[in-house]
Steps between C-alpha positions, in 0.01 A plus 500: 500500500717218383218334317395818331864572398541165328140462358588651150806269466295196598225598247753537217660166588167322481421661163831402356467140624154479340634636169790261499268207579257615217792532258615148587154357444476674169850401382458209246644173602715290283207267439291797369778604270541151366117470432500841320804405287335164415179678401698742283681217335172314428340818339812554298492143378135519406556819303807357332316183419208695337742708294679182389167349407415811286836470326475126431129485402503833323549375140229235542258732660575771243420254220176408671398864535562551128285201414234609751479847346462344153212284628330800652525680163363198317209469737434873478492480122202269537329716769600266785663630817799306629511704814233347716583566869269216613699248292846617621367497861363149463824377354705656779269349760549158341873535517488614864275205591741259327790663678331452839411137428866432396627681811293263714644196329852639550440565866356150547801356324740698725315383810517141381872523454588691808241343734534779760356463859304821447376525144348845551821643642694342214269665242513835673877473492494439129276802442718713729816399313389733213695301236174427324461879433809486278355199320173689437696805382696277258178387325284816498601629157419181328184447703378837385569392145294181522215681675486740204528221243194281554219761466635639175538151346152401622352800331680410184372139519144613540550746208616231251181531284564864460830432331428172321186295460491153653550297184755227564299243689423290195867489412603380845220233498628374163864490621403311818321249297781467247762446772294273729249337257207641703420766754765462768251510789353175376839327529529623861143404602563131566768601755360828631128463448403441860319774696740491796804528268335784303431683826863460618629626168276806526654576842850463356411726210388772736807445718702632203406853604669458837811365315525814297479720803717279726762453234530878455522552877770235537723641225433858616605449857660159559704397198875520568624437148501847340529369142215243548284768653558735210442220251170409661367857489623567142319178403195591711455840334590374149247215531216731600598738213567256216293200589221663705447801275666489161438131417159509673390781277666364183341151551174609666286209605248430779561128584266196507288611791396824333450382144122434556406822677715730299474342145215250527748222420383189691787253427609502867152466648570140605807605698309783671211264575750265679647789704149603620417139582826478707413819674184330637718253688807709588547878456666579167594859587598599147136495387405804711815680387431427137141635543644818663763554225231465240281756685792744521578448130137579406508808731834624364665495843867580492586452869758266662491133395229552237510420137489193282800358320601145409808506281762490644441361842625743769441234762744265338747778422522640855512151664783406267693825574473425871614143454798601294598761768428309826680189365826696531427571871375162619469158334211404720311823431593467128361152483166614656492795256550279196217273621282806541588605134371165387197528711415846364533388146273199519259708717483777246383258236279283725319804649428649153702811539758422231579302191815281539686712248455803729729327754751381234541849357516651851776257597704566188472875549592477869806292431618750234446794735681307785802445275514863393460625856826347610740742323276793581500394871888483491510852370246626744691354801829662407466736803694563827473233765237506767564748787530207736769357285687830474509537879668165550876539572738365244698212656874563517782250520718508806837654439779251441856543613 
């Protein structure tokens, strides 16, 4: 009887104890609350950083969009589409590959500095830190701009004959001979005319493409000087517009390697014969590229990295822009960049891509654009401070009695 009398009470007591225990298990601990608050702060920081990036990069990106639309209209007027999804996808892929390669180098550098006992755990900790997400958010607007840029300008480069016939080569040949007394490649031949040297120069000339992509990635995501970053991209877009489109169309020329197949002018046959002879000993990679560019020109291909243009030299111009910019970040990197500028210039002549005056004009135009970009960058960076700077407490002086 006693057991039956107290059975309901015992049952209710057990149920209550179970509910209390369940509630205690479900109650968030202080650690859970801290992790949740930290995650919220990180999300807020990423969103704030992205908004700040839109505000800071907005004027530059808006200017690029205006230029991009003008280019699309110009291309459309000649029956050429500037909206080729394959070209934009290929350009995006190249930037992503470059970003991954640079990330690997950065991780290796961090490992070398920290020398942790467990490299894998160290790298996982860096990834879990999530600070890199804010860095990516900071560079996304400008990355989108440079991804859109290249395909449109490549289409314009391949469409040069539709706007202006190639008719300036004889002028540049005459200017080269007036300045140097002969064709400049002949002056370089005693120093550079060895197959192994030619092969190395062809490698360096192709490495320029990585510089274009890596330089943009660096200034998109890693540059700390806001004014320098803005100056680089203003110069970058202006060079592609002024040097790579306007001047290339106005002074349309094909360059020494294409004179014979395009115009039947054989004055540079001796130079091309040397390059083919050197290719029999060591690979001269530019020869295959030149053949491909000629085939694309004859087919009317307007895709990414197609088109023929000699004056002015975009290789020299972009290499010079990077040297001017990176010299303000690191003296060592700047010295290497200036050496690369000189290498690209002599390679452009030695490998028959350009006349020497192509490089001279490109350098002069780039220096002028670099000078004009400084006040524009100062205006563009008159924006609120970075979110991380705004969150820092203002130091106060201790009260004095």
